[in-house]
Biopython code that builds the backbone (N, CA, C, O; Angstrom):
import numpy as np
from Bio.PDB.StructureBuilder import StructureBuilder

atoms = [
    (1, "MET", "N", (17.590, -6.743, 34.674)),
    (1, "MET", "CA", (16.427, -7.610, 34.806)),
    (1, "MET", "C", (16.100, -7.866, 36.276)),
    (1, "MET", "O", (14.937, -8.072, 36.622)),
    (2, "VAL", "N", (17.112, -7.857, 37.143)),
    (2, "VAL", "CA", (16.884, -8.124, 38.557)),
    (2, "VAL", "C", (15.939, -7.096, 39.154)),
    (2, "VAL", "O", (14.990, -7.466, 39.844)),
    (3, "GLY", "N", (16.178, -5.799, 38.903)),
    (3, "GLY", "CA", (15.304, -4.748, 39.416)),
    (3, "GLY", "C", (13.886, -4.883, 38.904)),
    (3, "GLY", "O", (12.929, -4.692, 39.654)),
    (4, "LEU", "N", (13.748, -5.207, 37.641)),
    (4, "LEU", "CA", (12.423, -5.387, 37.051)),
    (4, "LEU", "C", (11.696, -6.523, 37.747)),
    (4, "LEU", "O", (10.535, -6.370, 38.127)),
    (5, "CYS", "N", (12.354, -7.654, 37.919)),
    (5, "CYS", "CA", (11.716, -8.798, 38.572)),
    (5, "CYS", "C", (11.330, -8.469, 40.008)),
    (5, "CYS", "O", (10.274, -8.896, 40.475)),
    (6, "GLN", "N", (12.159, -7.728, 40.706)),
    (6, "GLN", "CA", (11.824, -7.332, 42.083)),
    (6, "GLN", "C", (10.594, -6.436, 42.093)),
    (6, "GLN", "O", (9.714, -6.599, 42.938)),
    (7, "ASP", "N", (10.528, -5.502, 41.167)),
    (7, "ASP", "CA", (9.396, -4.584, 41.112)),
    (7, "ASP", "C", (8.109, -5.265, 40.650)),
    (7, "ASP", "O", (7.018, -4.764, 40.920)),
    (8, "CYS", "N", (8.220, -6.394, 39.963)),
    (8, "CYS", "CA", (7.056, -7.117, 39.462)),
    (8, "CYS", "C", (6.576, -8.220, 40.410)),
    (8, "CYS", "O", (5.498, -8.778, 40.208)),
    (9, "ALA", "N", (7.349, -8.532, 41.419)),
    (9, "ALA", "CA", (7.028, -9.643, 42.321)),
    (9, "ALA", "C", (5.664, -9.457, 42.969)),
    (9, "ALA", "O", (5.424, -8.477, 43.674)),
    (10, "GLY", "N", (4.766, -10.421, 42.719)),
    (10, "GLY", "CA", (3.440, -10.407, 43.303)),
    (10, "GLY", "C", (2.504, -9.351, 42.747)),
    (10, "GLY", "O", (1.458, -9.080, 43.337)),
    (11, "LYS", "N", (2.859, -8.752, 41.626)),
    (11, "LYS", "CA", (2.091, -7.630, 41.064)),
    (11, "LYS", "C", (1.341, -8.036, 39.798)),
    (11, "LYS", "O", (1.599, -9.081, 39.200)),
    (12, "ASP", "N", (0.401, -7.168, 39.412)),
    (12, "ASP", "CA", (-0.296, -7.302, 38.137)),
    (12, "ASP", "C", (0.478, -6.476, 37.112)),
    (12, "ASP", "O", (0.665, -5.272, 37.286)),
    (13, "VAL", "N", (0.926, -7.138, 36.041)),
    (13, "VAL", "CA", (1.856, -6.532, 35.085)),
    (13, "VAL", "C", (1.277, -6.563, 33.675)),
    (13, "VAL", "O", (0.653, -7.541, 33.263)),
    (14, "LEU", "N", (1.498, -5.471, 32.948)),
    (14, "LEU", "CA", (1.158, -5.393, 31.526)),
    (14, "LEU", "C", (2.442, -5.326, 30.726)),
    (14, "LEU", "O", (3.274, -4.449, 30.958)),
    (15, "ASP", "N", (2.614, -6.247, 29.782)),
    (15, "ASP", "CA", (3.712, -6.182, 28.820)),
    (15, "ASP", "C", (3.131, -5.535, 27.569)),
    (15, "ASP", "O", (2.455, -6.186, 26.772)),
    (16, "PHE", "N", (3.403, -4.251, 27.414)),
    (16, "PHE", "CA", (2.796, -3.388, 26.393)),
    (16, "PHE", "C", (3.643, -3.445, 25.132)),
    (16, "PHE", "O", (4.612, -2.699, 24.986)),
    (17, "GLY", "N", (3.265, -4.343, 24.216)),
    (17, "GLY", "CA", (4.050, -4.614, 23.014)),
    (17, "GLY", "C", (4.874, -5.859, 23.253)),
    (17, "GLY", "O", (6.101, -5.828, 23.162)),
    (18, "CYS", "N", (4.203, -6.953, 23.559)),
    (18, "CYS", "CA", (4.873, -8.170, 24.037)),
    (18, "CYS", "C", (5.635, -8.938, 22.973)),
    (18, "CYS", "O", (6.425, -9.822, 23.303)),
    (19, "GLY", "N", (5.415, -8.621, 21.698)),
    (19, "GLY", "CA", (6.152, -9.327, 20.651)),
    (19, "GLY", "C", (5.923, -10.823, 20.714)),
    (19, "GLY", "O", (4.780, -11.277, 20.686)),
    (20, "THR", "N", (6.998, -11.595, 20.800)),
    (20, "THR", "CA", (6.897, -13.057, 20.805)),
    (20, "THR", "C", (6.447, -13.629, 22.135)),
    (20, "THR", "O", (6.168, -14.824, 22.223)),
    (21, "GLY", "N", (6.369, -12.800, 23.182)),
    (21, "GLY", "CA", (5.851, -13.246, 24.467)),
    (21, "GLY", "C", (6.863, -13.763, 25.461)),
    (21, "GLY", "O", (6.518, -14.053, 26.606)),
    (22, "TYR", "N", (8.112, -13.884, 25.038)),
    (22, "TYR", "CA", (9.131, -14.443, 25.928)),
    (22, "TYR", "C", (9.297, -13.629, 27.204)),
    (22, "TYR", "O", (9.360, -14.200, 28.292)),
    (23, "GLY", "N", (9.369, -12.312, 27.089)),
    (23, "GLY", "CA", (9.548, -11.462, 28.267)),
    (23, "GLY", "C", (8.382, -11.588, 29.234)),
    (23, "GLY", "O", (8.581, -11.703, 30.443)),
    (24, "ALA", "N", (7.173, -11.566, 28.705)),
    (24, "ALA", "CA", (5.985, -11.717, 29.553)),
    (24, "ALA", "C", (6.003, -13.061, 30.259)),
    (24, "ALA", "O", (5.699, -13.154, 31.448)),
    (25, "TYR", "N", (6.360, -14.094, 29.525)),
    (25, "TYR", "CA", (6.415, -15.425, 30.129)),
    (25, "TYR", "C", (7.444, -15.473, 31.254)),
    (25, "TYR", "O", (7.174, -16.038, 32.314)),
    (26, "GLU", "N", (8.601, -14.896, 31.040)),
    (26, "GLU", "CA", (9.633, -14.882, 32.084)),
    (26, "GLU", "C", (9.138, -14.145, 33.326)),
    (26, "GLU", "O", (9.437, -14.550, 34.449)),
    (27, "LEU", "N", (8.389, -13.074, 33.131)),
    (27, "LEU", "CA", (7.868, -12.318, 34.269)),
    (27, "LEU", "C", (6.860, -13.115, 35.090)),
    (27, "LEU", "O", (6.696, -12.859, 36.283)),
    (28, "THR", "N", (6.180, -14.082, 34.463)),
    (28, "THR", "CA", (5.200, -14.878, 35.214)),
    (28, "THR", "C", (5.854, -15.686, 36.328)),
    (28, "THR", "O", (5.161, -16.199, 37.207)),
    (29, "GLN", "N", (7.170, -15.805, 36.301)),
    (29, "GLN", "CA", (7.861, -16.527, 37.370)),
    (29, "GLN", "C", (7.734, -15.786, 38.705)),
    (29, "GLN", "O", (7.883, -16.390, 39.767)),
    (30, "VAL", "N", (7.459, -14.476, 38.651)),
    (30, "VAL", "CA", (7.382, -13.676, 39.881)),
    (30, "VAL", "C", (6.076, -12.903, 40.029)),
    (30, "VAL", "O", (5.741, -12.503, 41.144)),
    (31, "THR", "N", (5.328, -12.676, 38.956)),
    (31, "THR", "CA", (4.141, -11.820, 39.015)),
    (31, "THR", "C", (2.926, -12.546, 39.583)),
    (31, "THR", "O", (2.886, -13.774, 39.649)),
    (32, "GLN", "N", (1.942, -11.756, 39.988)),
    (32, "GLN", "CA", (0.633, -12.317, 40.328)),
    (32, "GLN", "C", (-0.105, -12.655, 39.038)),
    (32, "GLN", "O", (-0.704, -13.722, 38.907)),
    (33, "SER", "N", (-0.047, -11.718, 38.085)),
    (33, "SER", "CA", (-0.626, -11.936, 36.765)),
    (33, "SER", "C", (0.163, -11.115, 35.760)),
    (33, "SER", "O", (0.763, -10.097, 36.104)),
    (34, "CYS", "N", (0.154, -11.569, 34.518)),
    (34, "CYS", "CA", (0.837, -10.845, 33.453)),
    (34, "CYS", "C", (-0.052, -10.878, 32.217)),
    (34, "CYS", "O", (-0.568, -11.926, 31.830)),
    (35, "HIS", "N", (-0.219, -9.713, 31.610)),
    (35, "HIS", "CA", (-1.021, -9.581, 30.397)),
    (35, "HIS", "C", (-0.108, -9.026, 29.310)),
    (35, "HIS", "O", (0.471, -7.950, 29.462)),
    (36, "GLY", "N", (0.013, -9.762, 28.224)),
    (36, "GLY", "CA", (0.794, -9.290, 27.087)),
    (36, "GLY", "C", (-0.136, -8.822, 25.994)),
    (36, "GLY", "O", (-1.111, -9.500, 25.669)),
    (37, "VAL", "N", (0.160, -7.656, 25.419)),
    (37, "VAL", "CA", (-0.638, -7.133, 24.303)),
    (37, "VAL", "C", (0.296, -6.731, 23.173)),
    (37, "VAL", "O", (1.422, -6.289, 23.400)),
    (38, "ASP", "N", (-0.198, -6.895, 21.947)),
    (38, "ASP", "CA", (0.602, -6.519, 20.780)),
    (38, "ASP", "C", (-0.324, -6.227, 19.611)),
    (38, "ASP", "O", (-1.429, -6.764, 19.531)),
    (39, "ILE", "N", (0.138, -5.365, 18.701)),
    (39, "ILE", "CA", (-0.666, -5.040, 17.520)),
    (39, "ILE", "C", (-0.527, -6.083, 16.417)),
    (39, "ILE", "O", (-1.260, -6.041, 15.429)),
    (40, "SER", "N", (0.404, -7.013, 16.578)),
    (40, "SER", "CA", (0.587, -8.073, 15.590)),
    (40, "SER", "C", (-0.229, -9.305, 15.975)),
    (40, "SER", "O", (0.048, -9.956, 16.982)),
    (41, "ALA", "N", (-1.238, -9.615, 15.160)),
    (41, "ALA", "CA", (-2.056, -10.803, 15.409)),
    (41, "ALA", "C", (-1.209, -12.065, 15.324)),
    (41, "ALA", "O", (-1.428, -13.016, 16.075)),
    (42, "GLU", "N", (-0.245, -12.076, 14.413)),
    (42, "GLU", "CA", (0.646, -13.237, 14.289)),
    (42, "GLU", "C", (1.474, -13.439, 15.546)),
    (42, "GLU", "O", (1.635, -14.566, 16.014)),
    (43, "ALA", "N", (2.004, -12.346, 16.096)),
    (43, "ALA", "CA", (2.798, -12.439, 17.321)),
    (43, "ALA", "C", (1.947, -12.964, 18.468)),
    (43, "ALA", "O", (2.398, -13.827, 19.221)),
    (44, "VAL", "N", (0.732, -12.465, 18.614)),
    (44, "VAL", "CA", (-0.148, -12.904, 19.697)),
    (44, "VAL", "C", (-0.490, -14.386, 19.535)),
    (44, "VAL", "O", (-0.536, -15.121, 20.521)),
    (45, "SER", "N", (-0.725, -14.822, 18.320)),
    (45, "SER", "CA", (-0.992, -16.237, 18.068)),
    (45, "SER", "C", (0.206, -17.097, 18.480)),
    (45, "SER", "O", (0.043, -18.153, 19.092)),
    (46, "LEU", "N", (1.395, -16.639, 18.140)),
    (46, "LEU", "CA", (2.616, -17.343, 18.535)),
    (46, "LEU", "C", (2.745, -17.374, 20.055)),
    (46, "LEU", "O", (3.092, -18.407, 20.627)),
    (47, "CYS", "N", (2.471, -16.255, 20.708)),
    (47, "CYS", "CA", (2.522, -16.183, 22.178)),
    (47, "CYS", "C", (1.607, -17.221, 22.798)),
    (47, "CYS", "O", (2.003, -17.964, 23.696)),
    (48, "ARG", "N", (0.395, -17.260, 22.314)),
    (48, "ARG", "CA", (-0.602, -18.172, 22.880)),
    (48, "ARG", "C", (-0.211, -19.632, 22.711)),
    (48, "ARG", "O", (-0.469, -20.453, 23.591)),
    (49, "SER", "N", (0.408, -19.957, 21.585)),
    (49, "SER", "CA", (0.801, -21.354, 21.372)),
    (49, "SER", "C", (2.100, -21.707, 22.082)),
    (49, "SER", "O", (2.310, -22.864, 22.446)),
    (50, "SER", "N", (2.965, -20.736, 22.282)),
    (50, "SER", "CA", (4.274, -21.011, 22.883)),
    (50, "SER", "C", (4.302, -20.883, 24.399)),
    (50, "SER", "O", (5.048, -21.599, 25.066)),
    (51, "TYR", "N", (3.495, -19.974, 24.953)),
    (51, "TYR", "CA", (3.616, -19.648, 26.371)),
    (51, "TYR", "C", (2.299, -19.702, 27.134)),
    (51, "TYR", "O", (2.085, -18.918, 28.058)),
    (52, "ALA", "N", (1.431, -20.606, 26.760)),
    (52, "ALA", "CA", (0.149, -20.717, 27.454)),
    (52, "ALA", "C", (0.350, -21.232, 28.879)),
    (52, "ALA", "O", (0.968, -22.275, 29.094)),
    (53, "CYS", "N", (-0.180, -20.486, 29.846)),
    (53, "CYS", "CA", (-0.203, -20.919, 31.239)),
    (53, "CYS", "C", (-1.254, -20.086, 31.963)),
    (53, "CYS", "O", (-1.720, -19.079, 31.430)),
    (54, "ASN", "N", (-1.626, -20.492, 33.162)),
    (54, "ASN", "CA", (-2.698, -19.809, 33.898)),
    (54, "ASN", "C", (-2.349, -18.396, 34.315)),
    (54, "ASN", "O", (-3.251, -17.583, 34.515)),
    (55, "GLU", "N", (-1.077, -18.074, 34.453)),
    (55, "GLU", "CA", (-0.654, -16.777, 34.969)),
    (55, "GLU", "C", (-0.535, -15.693, 33.909)),
    (55, "GLU", "O", (-0.168, -14.561, 34.224)),
    (56, "ILE", "N", (-0.841, -16.021, 32.653)),
    (56, "ILE", "CA", (-0.604, -15.057, 31.582)),
    (56, "ILE", "C", (-1.740, -15.086, 30.558)),
    (56, "ILE", "O", (-2.313, -16.137, 30.270)),
    (57, "THR", "N", (-2.047, -13.911, 30.020)),
    (57, "THR", "CA", (-2.971, -13.811, 28.897)),
    (57, "THR", "C", (-2.310, -12.958, 27.824)),
    (57, "THR", "O", (-1.503, -12.077, 28.121)),
    (58, "PHE", "N", (-2.657, -13.225, 26.603)),
    (58, "PHE", "CA", (-2.153, -12.451, 25.469)),
    (58, "PHE", "C", (-3.344, -11.943, 24.666)),
    (58, "PHE", "O", (-4.288, -12.687, 24.402)),
    (59, "SER", "N", (-3.292, -10.672, 24.280)),
    (59, "SER", "CA", (-4.388, -10.073, 23.515)),
    (59, "SER", "C", (-3.850, -9.289, 22.327)),
    (59, "SER", "O", (-2.836, -8.596, 22.414)),
    (60, "HIS", "N", (-4.561, -9.421, 21.224)),
    (60, "HIS", "CA", (-4.278, -8.612, 20.043)),
    (60, "HIS", "C", (-4.992, -7.276, 20.236)),
    (60, "HIS", "O", (-6.173, -7.244, 20.583)),
    (61, "ILE", "N", (-4.280, -6.183, 20.013)),
    (61, "ILE", "CA", (-4.846, -4.843, 20.163)),
    (61, "ILE", "C", (-4.625, -4.046, 18.888)),
    (61, "ILE", "O", (-3.797, -4.402, 18.050)),
    (62, "LYS", "N", (-5.372, -2.971, 18.756)),
    (62, "LYS", "CA", (-5.110, -2.000, 17.699)),
    (62, "LYS", "C", (-4.124, -0.978, 18.242)),
    (62, "LYS", "O", (-3.984, -0.857, 19.459)),
    (63, "PRO", "N", (-3.440, -0.242, 17.381)),
    (63, "PRO", "CA", (-2.557, 0.814, 17.879)),
    (63, "PRO", "C", (-3.343, 1.777, 18.772)),
    (63, "PRO", "O", (-4.503, 2.078, 18.492)),
    (64, "VAL", "N", (-2.714, 2.259, 19.843)),
    (64, "VAL", "CA", (-3.420, 3.129, 20.790)),
    (64, "VAL", "C", (-3.836, 4.454, 20.165)),
    (64, "VAL", "O", (-4.685, 5.151, 20.719)),
    (65, "GLU", "N", (-3.258, 4.812, 19.028)),
    (65, "GLU", "CA", (-3.702, 6.010, 18.320)),
    (65, "GLU", "C", (-5.111, 5.809, 17.765)),
    (65, "GLU", "O", (-5.822, 6.779, 17.501)),
    (66, "GLU", "N", (-5.512, 4.551, 17.589)),
    (66, "GLU", "CA", (-6.831, 4.215, 17.054)),
    (66, "GLU", "C", (-7.826, 3.811, 18.135)),
    (66, "GLU", "O", (-8.986, 4.223, 18.106)),
    (67, "THR", "N", (-7.368, 3.004, 19.090)),
    (67, "THR", "CA", (-8.254, 2.424, 20.100)),
    (67, "THR", "C", (-7.525, 2.310, 21.437)),
    (67, "THR", "O", (-6.392, 1.829, 21.475)),
    (68, "PRO", "N", (-8.146, 2.740, 22.528)),
    (68, "PRO", "CA", (-7.503, 2.591, 23.840)),
    (68, "PRO", "C", (-7.294, 1.112, 24.197)),
    (68, "PRO", "O", (-7.952, 0.227, 23.649)),
    (69, "LEU", "N", (-6.387, 0.875, 25.103)),
    (69, "LEU", "CA", (-6.178, -0.485, 25.600)),
    (69, "LEU", "C", (-7.461, -1.009, 26.230)),
    (69, "LEU", "O", (-8.232, -0.228, 26.788)),
    (70, "PRO", "N", (-7.707, -2.319, 26.153)),
    (70, "PRO", "CA", (-8.959, -2.890, 26.682)),
    (70, "PRO", "C", (-8.918, -3.137, 28.188)),
    (70, "PRO", "O", (-9.366, -4.181, 28.661)),
    (71, "PHE", "N", (-8.383, -2.183, 28.935)),
    (71, "PHE", "CA", (-8.279, -2.298, 30.384)),
    (71, "PHE", "C", (-8.780, -1.008, 31.030)),
    (71, "PHE", "O", (-8.674, 0.074, 30.452)),
    (72, "ALA", "N", (-9.325, -1.139, 32.231)),
    (72, "ALA", "CA", (-9.801, 0.027, 32.981)),
    (72, "ALA", "C", (-8.626, 0.872, 33.447)),
    (72, "ALA", "O", (-7.490, 0.400, 33.503)),
    (73, "ASP", "N", (-8.907, 2.108, 33.774)),
    (73, "ASP", "CA", (-7.899, 2.989, 34.366)),
    (73, "ASP", "C", (-7.321, 2.318, 35.614)),
    (73, "ASP", "O", (-8.024, 1.607, 36.333)),
    (74, "ALA", "N", (-6.042, 2.553, 35.856)),
    (74, "ALA", "CA", (-5.360, 2.076, 37.066)),
    (74, "ALA", "C", (-5.488, 0.571, 37.276)),
    (74, "ALA", "O", (-5.767, 0.120, 38.387)),
    (75, "SER", "N", (-5.286, -0.206, 36.214)),
    (75, "SER", "CA", (-5.414, -1.668, 36.281)),
    (75, "SER", "C", (-4.134, -2.385, 36.682)),
    (75, "SER", "O", (-4.192, -3.500, 37.200)),
    (76, "PHE", "N", (-2.980, -1.767, 36.452)),
    (76, "PHE", "CA", (-1.717, -2.488, 36.608)),
    (76, "PHE", "C", (-0.759, -1.812, 37.582)),
    (76, "PHE", "O", (-0.701, -0.587, 37.684)),
    (77, "ASP", "N", (-0.011, -2.648, 38.292)),
    (77, "ASP", "CA", (1.035, -2.163, 39.189)),
    (77, "ASP", "C", (2.289, -1.779, 38.412)),
    (77, "ASP", "O", (3.007, -0.851, 38.782)),
    (78, "VAL", "N", (2.537, -2.516, 37.324)),
    (78, "VAL", "CA", (3.731, -2.299, 36.508)),
    (78, "VAL", "C", (3.340, -2.412, 35.033)),
    (78, "VAL", "O", (2.604, -3.319, 34.644)),
    (79, "VAL", "N", (3.838, -1.489, 34.228)),
    (79, "VAL", "CA", (3.722, -1.576, 32.771)),
    (79, "VAL", "C", (5.134, -1.660, 32.222)),
    (79, "VAL", "O", (5.984, -0.829, 32.539)),
    (80, "VAL", "N", (5.379, -2.672, 31.395)),
    (80, "VAL", "CA", (6.691, -2.896, 30.792)),
    (80, "VAL", "C", (6.586, -2.659, 29.297)),
    (80, "VAL", "O", (5.684, -3.175, 28.638)),
    (81, "SER", "N", (7.508, -1.880, 28.771)),
    (81, "SER", "CA", (7.578, -1.624, 27.339)),
    (81, "SER", "C", (9.024, -1.819, 26.917)),
    (81, "SER", "O", (9.866, -0.944, 27.118)),
    (82, "ASN", "N", (9.301, -2.970, 26.333)),
    (82, "ASN", "CA", (10.668, -3.334, 25.996)),
    (82, "ASN", "C", (10.915, -3.222, 24.496)),
    (82, "ASN", "O", (10.471, -4.063, 23.715)),
    (83, "GLN", "N", (11.620, -2.188, 24.116)),
    (83, "GLN", "CA", (11.997, -1.929, 22.730)),
    (83, "GLN", "C", (10.790, -1.880, 21.798)),
    (83, "GLN", "O", (10.742, -2.550, 20.767)),
    (84, "VAL", "N", (9.810, -1.054, 22.204)),
    (84, "VAL", "CA", (8.587, -0.882, 21.428)),
    (84, "VAL", "C", (8.437, 0.560, 20.959)),
    (84, "VAL", "O", (8.100, 0.803, 19.800)),
    (85, "ILE", "N", (8.682, 1.510, 21.844)),
    (85, "ILE", "CA", (8.335, 2.907, 21.564)),
    (85, "ILE", "C", (9.002, 3.452, 20.304)),
    (85, "ILE", "O", (8.459, 4.350, 19.661)),
    (86, "GLU", "N", (10.150, 2.930, 19.947)),
    (86, "GLU", "CA", (10.826, 3.414, 18.736)),
    (86, "GLU", "C", (10.085, 2.985, 17.460)),
    (86, "GLU", "O", (10.410, 3.448, 16.366)),
    (87, "HIS", "N", (9.084, 2.095, 17.605)),
    (87, "HIS", "CA", (8.288, 1.638, 16.459)),
    (87, "HIS", "C", (6.885, 2.245, 16.434)),
    (87, "HIS", "O", (6.109, 1.970, 15.519)),
    (88, "VAL", "N", (6.557, 3.061, 17.425)),
    (88, "VAL", "CA", (5.201, 3.596, 17.590)),
    (88, "VAL", "C", (5.048, 4.906, 16.812)),
    (88, "VAL", "O", (5.926, 5.768, 16.847)),
    (89, "ALA", "N", (3.924, 5.040, 16.114)),
    (89, "ALA", "CA", (3.680, 6.245, 15.309)),
    (89, "ALA", "C", (3.540, 7.498, 16.166)),
    (89, "ALA", "O", (4.027, 8.564, 15.788)),
    (90, "ASP", "N", (2.878, 7.380, 17.318)),
    (90, "ASP", "CA", (2.651, 8.528, 18.194)),
    (90, "ASP", "C", (3.116, 8.172, 19.611)),
    (90, "ASP", "O", (2.315, 7.708, 20.424)),
    (91, "PRO", "N", (4.394, 8.385, 19.911)),
    (91, "PRO", "CA", (4.923, 8.025, 21.240)),
    (91, "PRO", "C", (4.176, 8.687, 22.393)),
    (91, "PRO", "O", (4.021, 8.076, 23.451)),
    (92, "ASP", "N", (3.710, 9.923, 22.213)),
    (92, "ASP", "CA", (2.980, 10.602, 23.283)),
    (92, "ASP", "C", (1.687, 9.853, 23.627)),
    (92, "ASP", "O", (1.368, 9.676, 24.803)),
    (93, "ALA", "N", (0.955, 9.422, 22.619)),
    (93, "ALA", "CA", (-0.278, 8.666, 22.845)),
    (93, "ALA", "C", (0.023, 7.340, 23.529)),
    (93, "ALA", "O", (-0.726, 6.895, 24.399)),
    (94, "TYR", "N", (1.102, 6.727, 23.137)),
    (94, "TYR", "CA", (1.519, 5.447, 23.729)),
    (94, "TYR", "C", (1.816, 5.615, 25.219)),
    (94, "TYR", "O", (1.351, 4.822, 26.038)),
    (95, "ILE", "N", (2.578, 6.632, 25.568)),
    (95, "ILE", "CA", (2.932, 6.887, 26.970)),
    (95, "ILE", "C", (1.689, 7.275, 27.773)),
    (95, "ILE", "O", (1.526, 6.827, 28.908)),
    (96, "LYS", "N", (0.818, 8.095, 27.201)),
    (96, "LYS", "CA", (-0.413, 8.480, 27.901)),
    (96, "LYS", "C", (-1.284, 7.266, 28.189)),
    (96, "LYS", "O", (-1.896, 7.179, 29.254)),
    (97, "GLU", "N", (-1.342, 6.336, 27.255)),
    (97, "GLU", "CA", (-2.161, 5.138, 27.458)),
    (97, "GLU", "C", (-1.523, 4.230, 28.520)),
    (97, "GLU", "O", (-2.231, 3.632, 29.330)),
    (98, "ALA", "N", (-0.209, 4.130, 28.516)),
    (98, "ALA", "CA", (0.477, 3.368, 29.571)),
    (98, "ALA", "C", (0.177, 3.987, 30.930)),
    (98, "ALA", "O", (-0.092, 3.272, 31.895)),
    (99, "ARG", "N", (0.222, 5.283, 31.006)),
    (99, "ARG", "CA", (-0.051, 5.982, 32.266)),
    (99, "ARG", "C", (-1.500, 5.780, 32.708)),
    (99, "ARG", "O", (-1.766, 5.628, 33.901)),
    (100, "ARG", "N", (-2.427, 5.777, 31.771)),
    (100, "ARG", "CA", (-3.845, 5.606, 32.105)),
    (100, "ARG", "C", (-4.104, 4.277, 32.802)),
    (100, "ARG", "O", (-4.852, 4.231, 33.779)),
    (101, "VAL", "N", (-3.495, 3.190, 32.314)),
    (101, "VAL", "CA", (-3.756, 1.868, 32.887)),
    (101, "VAL", "C", (-2.870, 1.560, 34.091)),
    (101, "VAL", "O", (-3.054, 0.539, 34.754)),
    (102, "LEU", "N", (-1.927, 2.425, 34.371)),
    (102, "LEU", "CA", (-1.010, 2.231, 35.490)),
    (102, "LEU", "C", (-1.609, 2.811, 36.769)),
    (102, "LEU", "O", (-2.149, 3.917, 36.763)),
    (103, "LYS", "N", (-1.513, 2.063, 37.857)),
    (103, "LYS", "CA", (-1.977, 2.558, 39.154)),
    (103, "LYS", "C", (-1.146, 3.778, 39.547)),
    (103, "LYS", "O", (0.004, 3.899, 39.124)),
    (104, "PRO", "N", (-1.707, 4.683, 40.348)),
    (104, "PRO", "CA", (-0.978, 5.909, 40.723)),
    (104, "PRO", "C", (0.406, 5.662, 41.329)),
    (104, "PRO", "O", (1.322, 6.459, 41.126)),
    (105, "SER", "N", (0.558, 4.580, 42.059)),
    (105, "SER", "CA", (1.864, 4.275, 42.657)),
    (105, "SER", "C", (2.657, 3.286, 41.807)),
    (105, "SER", "O", (3.659, 2.740, 42.269)),
    (106, "GLY", "N", (2.220, 3.050, 40.572)),
    (106, "GLY", "CA", (2.832, 2.054, 39.713)),
    (106, "GLY", "C", (4.150, 2.491, 39.106)),
    (106, "GLY", "O", (4.581, 3.635, 39.252)),
    (107, "ILE", "N", (4.778, 1.546, 38.418)),
    (107, "ILE", "CA", (6.078, 1.757, 37.776)),
    (107, "ILE", "C", (5.936, 1.474, 36.286)),
    (107, "ILE", "O", (5.322, 0.486, 35.885)),
    (108, "PHE", "N", (6.509, 2.348, 35.479)),
    (108, "PHE", "CA", (6.529, 2.178, 34.020)),
    (108, "PHE", "C", (7.977, 1.950, 33.605)),
    (108, "PHE", "O", (8.815, 2.845, 33.713)),
    (109, "TYR", "N", (8.260, 0.740, 33.129)),
    (109, "TYR", "CA", (9.584, 0.419, 32.602)),
    (109, "TYR", "C", (9.560, 0.620, 31.100)),
    (109, "TYR", "O", (8.864, -0.099, 30.384)),
    (110, "LEU", "N", (10.311, 1.588, 30.624)),
    (110, "LEU", "CA", (10.394, 1.896, 29.202)),
    (110, "LEU", "C", (11.838, 1.676, 28.759)),
    (110, "LEU", "O", (12.738, 2.413, 29.161)),
    (111, "VAL", "N", (12.046, 0.663, 27.935)),
    (111, "VAL", "CA", (13.377, 0.318, 27.468)),
    (111, "VAL", "C", (13.427, 0.568, 25.965)),
    (111, "VAL", "O", (12.531, 0.164, 25.224)),
    (112, "THR", "N", (14.481, 1.236, 25.533)),
    (112, "THR", "CA", (14.671, 1.490, 24.116)),
    (112, "THR", "C", (16.162, 1.385, 23.805)),
    (112, "THR", "O", (16.986, 1.668, 24.675)),
    (113, "PRO", "N", (16.524, 0.989, 22.600)),
    (113, "PRO", "CA", (17.951, 0.872, 22.281)),
    (113, "PRO", "C", (18.650, 2.235, 22.323)),
    (113, "PRO", "O", (18.064, 3.259, 21.970)),
    (114, "ASP", "N", (19.867, 2.225, 22.745)),
    (114, "ASP", "CA", (20.704, 3.418, 22.714)),
    (114, "ASP", "C", (21.544, 3.314, 21.440)),
    (114, "ASP", "O", (22.615, 2.707, 21.427)),
    (115, "ARG", "N", (21.041, 3.907, 20.397)),
    (115, "ARG", "CA", (21.708, 3.777, 19.096)),
    (115, "ARG", "C", (23.126, 4.342, 19.102)),
    (115, "ARG", "O", (23.974, 3.889, 18.334)),
    (116, "ALA", "N", (23.391, 5.330, 19.965)),
    (116, "ALA", "CA", (24.736, 5.899, 20.037)),
    (116, "ALA", "C", (25.753, 4.913, 20.588)),
    (116, "ALA", "O", (26.945, 5.026, 20.304)),
    (117, "LYS", "N", (25.285, 3.936, 21.384)),
    (117, "LYS", "CA", (26.211, 2.980, 21.981)),
    (117, "LYS", "C", (26.115, 1.597, 21.355)),
    (117, "LYS", "O", (26.810, 0.670, 21.773)),
    (118, "THR", "N", (25.259, 1.460, 20.360)),
    (118, "THR", "CA", (25.150, 0.180, 19.682)),
    (118, "THR", "C", (26.364, -0.008, 18.796)),
    (118, "THR", "O", (26.756, 0.892, 18.053)),
    (119, "PHE", "N", (26.946, -1.174, 18.885)),
    (119, "PHE", "CA", (28.141, -1.476, 18.108)),
    (119, "PHE", "C", (27.863, -2.668, 17.213)),
    (119, "PHE", "O", (27.502, -3.743, 17.692)),
    (120, "TRP", "N", (28.028, -2.479, 15.934)),
    (120, "TRP", "CA", (27.833, -3.562, 14.979)),
    (120, "TRP", "C", (29.209, -3.975, 14.447)),
    (120, "TRP", "O", (29.995, -3.135, 14.010)),
    (121, "HIS", "N", (29.474, -5.229, 14.488)),
    (121, "HIS", "CA", (30.738, -5.735, 13.978)),
    (121, "HIS", "C", (30.468, -7.004, 13.172)),
    (121, "HIS", "O", (29.827, -7.940, 13.650)),
    (122, "TYR", "N", (30.966, -7.010, 11.951)),
    (122, "TYR", "CA", (30.771, -8.186, 11.098)),
    (122, "TYR", "C", (32.103, -8.761, 10.745)),
    (122, "TYR", "O", (32.175, -9.761, 10.031)),
]
sb = StructureBuilder()
sb.init_structure("model")
sb.init_model(0)
sb.init_chain("A")
sb.init_seg("    ")
for serial, (resi, resn, name, xyz) in enumerate(atoms, 1):
    if name == "N":
        sb.init_residue(resn, " ", resi, " ")
    sb.init_atom(name, np.array(xyz, "f"), 0.0, 1.0, " ", f" {name:<3s}", serial, name[0])
structure = sb.get_structure()
């Protein structure tokens, strides 16, 4: 998380698949602006009620296979995708859309579980 926060400091950040909004909210501690988007209207509603502040916006989106993100090309310094891509129907379309909204010198953080190293113990 330290590297992510350093890379987001003073930057415009997109949380692509923000879920409950906690990660996006935490990033607002260092970002210039943070935009969280998710395909779940319920999740976005929860985000808006739980993490409303001037430094963050939350938007409900359609899957990128259906509709592009509502942002211009090269809008963000950093795009964060935390444990989302494993749920996406078309990962290639998802990555292409992240790249489209990312500035040429931007950073794309893509985090996914490593199922081979996941340990379940009951």
